[in-house]
PyMOL Python script that loads the backbone (N, CA, C, O; Angstrom):
from pymol import cmd

cmd.read_pdbstr("""\
ATOM      1  N   MET A   1      66.893  54.062  99.243  1.00  0.00           N
ATOM      2  CA  MET A   1      67.604  55.118  98.610  1.00  0.00           C
ATOM      3  C   MET A   1      68.934  55.194  99.405  1.00  0.00           C
ATOM      4  O   MET A   1      68.983  55.089 100.631  1.00  0.00           O
ATOM      5  N   SER A   2      70.045  55.393  98.576  1.00  0.00           N
ATOM      6  CA  SER A   2      71.354  55.531  99.141  1.00  0.00           C
ATOM      7  C   SER A   2      71.703  56.922  99.440  1.00  0.00           C
ATOM      8  O   SER A   2      71.149  57.815  98.798  1.00  0.00           O
ATOM      9  N   ASP A   3      72.560  57.200 100.342  1.00  0.00           N
ATOM     10  CA  ASP A   3      73.188  58.527 100.620  1.00  0.00           C
ATOM     11  C   ASP A   3      73.985  58.988  99.450  1.00  0.00           C
ATOM     12  O   ASP A   3      74.617  58.180  98.770  1.00  0.00           O
ATOM     13  N   PRO A   4      73.974  60.240  99.202  1.00  0.00           N
ATOM     14  CA  PRO A   4      74.869  60.658  98.012  1.00  0.00           C
ATOM     15  C   PRO A   4      76.332  60.587  98.352  1.00  0.00           C
ATOM     16  O   PRO A   4      76.714  60.685  99.518  1.00  0.00           O
ATOM     17  N   GLN A   5      77.175  60.412  97.308  1.00  0.00           N
ATOM     18  CA  GLN A   5      78.595  60.437  97.546  1.00  0.00           C
ATOM     19  C   GLN A   5      78.943  61.953  97.384  1.00  0.00           C
ATOM     20  O   GLN A   5      78.292  62.725  96.679  1.00  0.00           O
ATOM     21  N   ARG A   6      80.040  62.289  98.116  1.00  0.00           N
ATOM     22  CA  ARG A   6      80.486  63.756  98.034  1.00  0.00           C
ATOM     23  C   ARG A   6      81.807  63.787  97.333  1.00  0.00           C
ATOM     24  O   ARG A   6      82.682  62.991  97.673  1.00  0.00           O
ATOM     25  N   THR A   7      82.002  64.624  96.409  1.00  0.00           N
ATOM     26  CA  THR A   7      83.167  64.915  95.719  1.00  0.00           C
ATOM     27  C   THR A   7      83.719  66.212  96.132  1.00  0.00           C
ATOM     28  O   THR A   7      83.058  67.243  96.007  1.00  0.00           O
ATOM     29  N   VAL A   8      85.003  66.199  96.659  1.00  0.00           N
ATOM     30  CA  VAL A   8      85.619  67.471  97.105  1.00  0.00           C
ATOM     31  C   VAL A   8      86.241  68.134  95.875  1.00  0.00           C
ATOM     32  O   VAL A   8      87.073  67.543  95.187  1.00  0.00           O
ATOM     33  N   LEU A   9      85.814  69.391  95.609  1.00  0.00           N
ATOM     34  CA  LEU A   9      86.352  70.068  94.464  1.00  0.00           C
ATOM     35  C   LEU A   9      87.527  70.812  94.854  1.00  0.00           C
ATOM     36  O   LEU A   9      88.452  70.898  94.046  1.00  0.00           O
ATOM     37  N   GLU A  10      87.616  71.398  96.066  1.00  0.00           N
ATOM     38  CA  GLU A  10      88.738  72.268  96.508  1.00  0.00           C
ATOM     39  C   GLU A  10      88.725  72.388  97.978  1.00  0.00           C
ATOM     40  O   GLU A  10      87.646  72.367  98.570  1.00  0.00           O
ATOM     41  N   ARG A  11      89.853  72.512  98.620  1.00  0.00           N
ATOM     42  CA  ARG A  11      89.942  72.758 100.035  1.00  0.00           C
ATOM     43  C   ARG A  11      90.607  74.193 100.266  1.00  0.00           C
ATOM     44  O   ARG A  11      91.444  74.706  99.522  1.00  0.00           O
ATOM     45  N   PHE A  12      90.061  74.764 101.475  1.00  0.00           N
ATOM     46  CA  PHE A  12      90.577  76.045 101.805  1.00  0.00           C
ATOM     47  C   PHE A  12      90.829  76.189 103.307  1.00  0.00           C
ATOM     48  O   PHE A  12      89.930  75.887 104.093  1.00  0.00           O
ATOM     49  N   PRO A  13      91.936  76.608 103.714  1.00  0.00           N
ATOM     50  CA  PRO A  13      92.188  76.647 105.162  1.00  0.00           C
ATOM     51  C   PRO A  13      91.269  77.591 105.863  1.00  0.00           C
ATOM     52  O   PRO A  13      90.821  78.577 105.278  1.00  0.00           O
ATOM     53  N   VAL A  14      90.988  77.323 107.063  1.00  0.00           N
ATOM     54  CA  VAL A  14      90.045  78.160 107.790  1.00  0.00           C
ATOM     55  C   VAL A  14      90.615  79.562 108.115  1.00  0.00           C
ATOM     56  O   VAL A  14      89.892  80.558 108.123  1.00  0.00           O
ATOM     57  N   GLY A  15      91.920  79.599 108.380  1.00  0.00           N
ATOM     58  CA  GLY A  15      92.529  80.928 108.811  1.00  0.00           C
ATOM     59  C   GLY A  15      92.950  81.846 107.658  1.00  0.00           C
ATOM     60  O   GLY A  15      94.070  82.351 107.581  1.00  0.00           O
ATOM     61  N   GLY A  16      91.944  82.026 106.749  1.00  0.00           N
ATOM     62  CA  GLY A  16      92.120  83.032 105.639  1.00  0.00           C
ATOM     63  C   GLY A  16      92.127  84.451 106.181  1.00  0.00           C
ATOM     64  O   GLY A  16      91.819  84.650 107.356  1.00  0.00           O
ATOM     65  N   PRO A  17      92.450  85.400 105.407  1.00  0.00           N
ATOM     66  CA  PRO A  17      92.456  86.828 105.753  1.00  0.00           C
ATOM     67  C   PRO A  17      91.084  87.268 106.130  1.00  0.00           C
ATOM     68  O   PRO A  17      90.100  86.805 105.555  1.00  0.00           O
ATOM     69  N   ARG A  18      90.991  88.190 107.125  1.00  0.00           N
ATOM     70  CA  ARG A  18      89.675  88.667 107.596  1.00  0.00           C
ATOM     71  C   ARG A  18      88.944  89.270 106.429  1.00  0.00           C
ATOM     72  O   ARG A  18      89.505  90.023 105.633  1.00  0.00           O
ATOM     73  N   GLY A  19      87.642  88.913 106.340  1.00  0.00           N
ATOM     74  CA  GLY A  19      86.745  89.426 105.397  1.00  0.00           C
ATOM     75  C   GLY A  19      86.880  88.649 103.963  1.00  0.00           C
ATOM     76  O   GLY A  19      86.168  88.957 103.007  1.00  0.00           O
ATOM     77  N   SER A  20      87.814  87.664 103.909  1.00  0.00           N
ATOM     78  CA  SER A  20      87.968  86.924 102.691  1.00  0.00           C
ATOM     79  C   SER A  20      87.138  85.640 102.839  1.00  0.00           C
ATOM     80  O   SER A  20      87.155  85.019 103.902  1.00  0.00           O
ATOM     81  N   TRP A  21      86.465  85.265 101.859  1.00  0.00           N
ATOM     82  CA  TRP A  21      85.655  84.059 101.913  1.00  0.00           C
ATOM     83  C   TRP A  21      86.023  83.231 100.667  1.00  0.00           C
ATOM     84  O   TRP A  21      85.131  82.998  99.851  1.00  0.00           O
ATOM     85  N   PRO A  22      87.276  82.768 100.460  1.00  0.00           N
ATOM     86  CA  PRO A  22      87.587  82.066  99.241  1.00  0.00           C
ATOM     87  C   PRO A  22      86.706  80.768  98.929  1.00  0.00           C
ATOM     88  O   PRO A  22      86.339  80.487  97.788  1.00  0.00           O
ATOM     89  N   ALA A  23      86.423  80.051  99.998  1.00  0.00           N
ATOM     90  CA  ALA A  23      85.617  78.814  99.651  1.00  0.00           C
ATOM     91  C   ALA A  23      84.171  79.235  99.154  1.00  0.00           C
ATOM     92  O   ALA A  23      83.654  78.593  98.240  1.00  0.00           O
ATOM     93  N   ASP A  24      83.552  80.236  99.702  1.00  0.00           N
ATOM     94  CA  ASP A  24      82.272  80.701  99.280  1.00  0.00           C
ATOM     95  C   ASP A  24      82.353  81.316  97.865  1.00  0.00           C
ATOM     96  O   ASP A  24      81.450  81.141  97.048  1.00  0.00           O
ATOM     97  N   GLU A  25      83.394  81.997  97.615  1.00  0.00           N
ATOM     98  CA  GLU A  25      83.553  82.628  96.307  1.00  0.00           C
ATOM     99  C   GLU A  25      83.764  81.518  95.211  1.00  0.00           C
ATOM    100  O   GLU A  25      83.212  81.595  94.114  1.00  0.00           O
ATOM    101  N   TYR A  26      84.632  80.434  95.588  1.00  0.00           N
ATOM    102  CA  TYR A  26      84.795  79.301  94.689  1.00  0.00           C
ATOM    103  C   TYR A  26      83.539  78.573  94.364  1.00  0.00           C
ATOM    104  O   TYR A  26      83.272  78.191  93.225  1.00  0.00           O
ATOM    105  N   ALA A  27      82.728  78.381  95.471  1.00  0.00           N
ATOM    106  CA  ALA A  27      81.424  77.588  95.373  1.00  0.00           C
ATOM    107  C   ALA A  27      80.449  78.397  94.446  1.00  0.00           C
ATOM    108  O   ALA A  27      79.681  77.853  93.653  1.00  0.00           O
ATOM    109  N   ALA A  28      80.554  79.690  94.620  1.00  0.00           N
ATOM    110  CA  ALA A  28      79.638  80.547  93.754  1.00  0.00           C
ATOM    111  C   ALA A  28      80.039  80.467  92.336  1.00  0.00           C
ATOM    112  O   ALA A  28      79.154  80.424  91.481  1.00  0.00           O
ATOM    113  N   GLN A  29      81.254  80.444  92.007  1.00  0.00           N
ATOM    114  CA  GLN A  29      81.856  80.321  90.621  1.00  0.00           C
ATOM    115  C   GLN A  29      81.317  78.923  90.094  1.00  0.00           C
ATOM    116  O   GLN A  29      80.807  78.847  88.976  1.00  0.00           O
ATOM    117  N   GLN A  30      81.426  77.952  90.827  1.00  0.00           N
ATOM    118  CA  GLN A  30      80.964  76.601  90.409  1.00  0.00           C
ATOM    119  C   GLN A  30      79.443  76.553  90.119  1.00  0.00           C
ATOM    120  O   GLN A  30      78.978  76.026  89.109  1.00  0.00           O
ATOM    121  N   GLN A  31      78.695  77.156  91.103  1.00  0.00           N
ATOM    122  CA  GLN A  31      77.311  77.236  90.852  1.00  0.00           C
ATOM    123  C   GLN A  31      76.957  78.047  89.625  1.00  0.00           C
ATOM    124  O   GLN A  31      75.989  77.689  88.954  1.00  0.00           O
ATOM    125  N   ALA A  32      77.651  79.093  89.282  1.00  0.00           N
ATOM    126  CA  ALA A  32      77.359  79.891  88.073  1.00  0.00           C
ATOM    127  C   ALA A  32      77.641  79.055  86.867  1.00  0.00           C
ATOM    128  O   ALA A  32      77.067  79.376  85.826  1.00  0.00           O
ATOM    129  N   GLN A  33      78.472  77.994  86.863  1.00  0.00           N
ATOM    130  CA  GLN A  33      78.728  77.097  85.833  1.00  0.00           C
ATOM    131  C   GLN A  33      77.780  75.851  85.799  1.00  0.00           C
ATOM    132  O   GLN A  33      77.922  74.899  85.032  1.00  0.00           O
ATOM    133  N   GLY A  34      76.819  75.987  86.712  1.00  0.00           N
ATOM    134  CA  GLY A  34      75.891  74.823  86.638  1.00  0.00           C
ATOM    135  C   GLY A  34      76.215  73.702  87.665  1.00  0.00           C
ATOM    136  O   GLY A  34      75.471  72.721  87.672  1.00  0.00           O
ATOM    137  N   ARG A  35      77.260  73.758  88.531  1.00  0.00           N
ATOM    138  CA  ARG A  35      77.521  72.692  89.449  1.00  0.00           C
ATOM    139  C   ARG A  35      76.877  73.046  90.729  1.00  0.00           C
ATOM    140  O   ARG A  35      76.963  74.190  91.176  1.00  0.00           O
ATOM    141  N   PRO A  36      76.225  72.089  91.345  1.00  0.00           N
ATOM    142  CA  PRO A  36      75.527  72.310  92.650  1.00  0.00           C
ATOM    143  C   PRO A  36      76.555  72.286  93.833  1.00  0.00           C
ATOM    144  O   PRO A  36      76.423  71.468  94.743  1.00  0.00           O
ATOM    145  N   ALA A  37      77.516  73.136  93.810  1.00  0.00           N
ATOM    146  CA  ALA A  37      78.566  73.092  94.832  1.00  0.00           C
ATOM    147  C   ALA A  37      78.070  73.784  96.167  1.00  0.00           C
ATOM    148  O   ALA A  37      77.203  74.658  96.154  1.00  0.00           O
ATOM    149  N   ARG A  38      78.666  73.342  97.288  1.00  0.00           N
ATOM    150  CA  ARG A  38      78.385  73.966  98.496  1.00  0.00           C
ATOM    151  C   ARG A  38      79.511  73.862  99.333  1.00  0.00           C
ATOM    152  O   ARG A  38      80.415  73.095  99.002  1.00  0.00           O
ATOM    153  N   VAL A  39      79.601  74.602 100.496  1.00  0.00           N
ATOM    154  CA  VAL A  39      80.738  74.642 101.327  1.00  0.00           C
ATOM    155  C   VAL A  39      80.324  73.962 102.733  1.00  0.00           C
ATOM    156  O   VAL A  39      79.309  74.265 103.359  1.00  0.00           O
ATOM    157  N   VAL A  40      81.207  73.060 103.100  1.00  0.00           N
ATOM    158  CA  VAL A  40      81.082  72.417 104.357  1.00  0.00           C
ATOM    159  C   VAL A  40      82.408  72.515 105.163  1.00  0.00           C
ATOM    160  O   VAL A  40      83.467  72.815 104.614  1.00  0.00           O
ATOM    161  N   MET A  41      82.310  72.265 106.404  1.00  0.00           N
ATOM    162  CA  MET A  41      83.596  72.430 107.299  1.00  0.00           C
ATOM    163  C   MET A  41      84.045  71.014 107.647  1.00  0.00           C
ATOM    164  O   MET A  41      83.253  70.234 108.176  1.00  0.00           O
ATOM    165  N   ASP A  42      85.283  70.670 107.366  1.00  0.00           N
ATOM    166  CA  ASP A  42      85.908  69.421 107.788  1.00  0.00           C
ATOM    167  C   ASP A  42      86.620  69.712 109.181  1.00  0.00           C
ATOM    168  O   ASP A  42      87.683  70.328 109.249  1.00  0.00           O
ATOM    169  N   LEU A  43      85.950  69.223 110.263  1.00  0.00           N
ATOM    170  CA  LEU A  43      86.561  69.455 111.484  1.00  0.00           C
ATOM    171  C   LEU A  43      87.910  68.702 111.799  1.00  0.00           C
ATOM    172  O   LEU A  43      88.739  69.085 112.624  1.00  0.00           O
ATOM    173  N   ASN A  44      87.997  67.622 111.051  1.00  0.00           N
ATOM    174  CA  ASN A  44      89.262  66.794 111.336  1.00  0.00           C
ATOM    175  C   ASN A  44      90.490  67.623 110.725  1.00  0.00           C
ATOM    176  O   ASN A  44      91.513  67.684 111.408  1.00  0.00           O
ATOM    177  N   SER A  45      90.456  68.210 109.585  1.00  0.00           N
ATOM    178  CA  SER A  45      91.459  68.964 109.002  1.00  0.00           C
ATOM    179  C   SER A  45      91.474  70.449 109.273  1.00  0.00           C
ATOM    180  O   SER A  45      92.452  71.151 109.016  1.00  0.00           O
ATOM    181  N   ASP A  46      90.344  70.905 109.805  1.00  0.00           N
ATOM    182  CA  ASP A  46      90.095  72.413 109.937  1.00  0.00           C
ATOM    183  C   ASP A  46      90.119  73.222 108.705  1.00  0.00           C
ATOM    184  O   ASP A  46      90.659  74.327 108.653  1.00  0.00           O
ATOM    185  N   ASP A  47      89.489  72.616 107.659  1.00  0.00           N
ATOM    186  CA  ASP A  47      89.451  73.200 106.335  1.00  0.00           C
ATOM    187  C   ASP A  47      87.976  73.384 105.963  1.00  0.00           C
ATOM    188  O   ASP A  47      87.101  72.673 106.458  1.00  0.00           O
ATOM    189  N   PHE A  48      87.730  74.325 105.105  1.00  0.00           N
ATOM    190  CA  PHE A  48      86.496  74.442 104.450  1.00  0.00           C
ATOM    191  C   PHE A  48      86.581  73.664 103.197  1.00  0.00           C
ATOM    192  O   PHE A  48      87.577  73.850 102.498  1.00  0.00           O
ATOM    193  N   LEU A  49      85.663  72.801 102.801  1.00  0.00           N
ATOM    194  CA  LEU A  49      85.597  71.993 101.601  1.00  0.00           C
ATOM    195  C   LEU A  49      84.527  72.408 100.761  1.00  0.00           C
ATOM    196  O   LEU A  49      83.403  72.554 101.240  1.00  0.00           O
ATOM    197  N   VAL A  50      84.770  72.624  99.500  1.00  0.00           N
ATOM    198  CA  VAL A  50      83.769  72.941  98.400  1.00  0.00           C
ATOM    199  C   VAL A  50      83.462  71.550  97.769  1.00  0.00           C
ATOM    200  O   VAL A  50      84.334  70.938  97.152  1.00  0.00           O
ATOM    201  N   ILE A  51      82.216  71.073  97.937  1.00  0.00           N
ATOM    202  CA  ILE A  51      81.781  69.813  97.548  1.00  0.00           C
ATOM    203  C   ILE A  51      80.622  69.724  96.638  1.00  0.00           C
ATOM    204  O   ILE A  51      79.805  70.644  96.642  1.00  0.00           O
ATOM    205  N   VAL A  52      80.471  68.710  95.863  1.00  0.00           N
ATOM    206  CA  VAL A  52      79.171  68.447  95.119  1.00  0.00           C
ATOM    207  C   VAL A  52      78.679  67.100  95.508  1.00  0.00           C
ATOM    208  O   VAL A  52      79.525  66.222  95.679  1.00  0.00           O
ATOM    209  N   ASP A  53      77.457  66.832  95.665  1.00  0.00           N
ATOM    210  CA  ASP A  53      76.832  65.608  95.971  1.00  0.00           C
ATOM    211  C   ASP A  53      76.450  65.008  94.587  1.00  0.00           C
ATOM    212  O   ASP A  53      75.982  65.690  93.675  1.00  0.00           O
ATOM    213  N   SER A  54      76.691  63.670  94.512  1.00  0.00           N
ATOM    214  CA  SER A  54      76.270  62.883  93.452  1.00  0.00           C
ATOM    215  C   SER A  54      75.545  61.650  93.956  1.00  0.00           C
ATOM    216  O   SER A  54      76.011  60.989  94.884  1.00  0.00           O
ATOM    217  N   PRO A  55      74.390  61.332  93.341  1.00  0.00           N
ATOM    218  CA  PRO A  55      73.729  60.117  93.829  1.00  0.00           C
ATOM    219  C   PRO A  55      74.507  58.858  93.574  1.00  0.00           C
ATOM    220  O   PRO A  55      75.237  58.745  92.589  1.00  0.00           O
ATOM    221  N   THR A  56      74.339  57.878  94.503  1.00  0.00           N
ATOM    222  CA  THR A  56      75.135  56.720  94.270  1.00  0.00           C
ATOM    223  C   THR A  56      74.269  55.658  93.418  1.00  0.00           C
ATOM    224  O   THR A  56      73.049  55.554  93.550  1.00  0.00           O
ATOM    225  N   GLN A  57      74.916  55.005  92.670  1.00  0.00           N
ATOM    226  CA  GLN A  57      74.168  53.915  91.907  1.00  0.00           C
ATOM    227  C   GLN A  57      73.828  52.700  92.824  1.00  0.00           C
ATOM    228  O   GLN A  57      74.575  52.234  93.685  1.00  0.00           O
ATOM    229  N   GLY A  58      72.566  52.260  92.497  1.00  0.00           N
ATOM    230  CA  GLY A  58      72.203  51.036  93.376  1.00  0.00           C
ATOM    231  C   GLY A  58      70.854  50.955  93.565  1.00  0.00           C
ATOM    232  O   GLY A  58      70.379  50.042  94.241  1.00  0.00           O
TER     233      GLY A  58
END
""", "prot")
cmd.dss("prot")
cmd.show_as("cartoon", "prot")
cmd.util.cbc("prot")
cmd.orient("prot")
């Protein structure tokens, strides 16, 4: 079984306004539309990424 590929839907900088969670809000909107989106941290760019996993073919 292959590891899933990740598709980045959107990037959000870590330093957003206090109390604001735009990445989580965007992921929730995507989930409401049936996409299994989730938020991960990209340490190299210091961004929150909203991603979806898709199984690889093979």
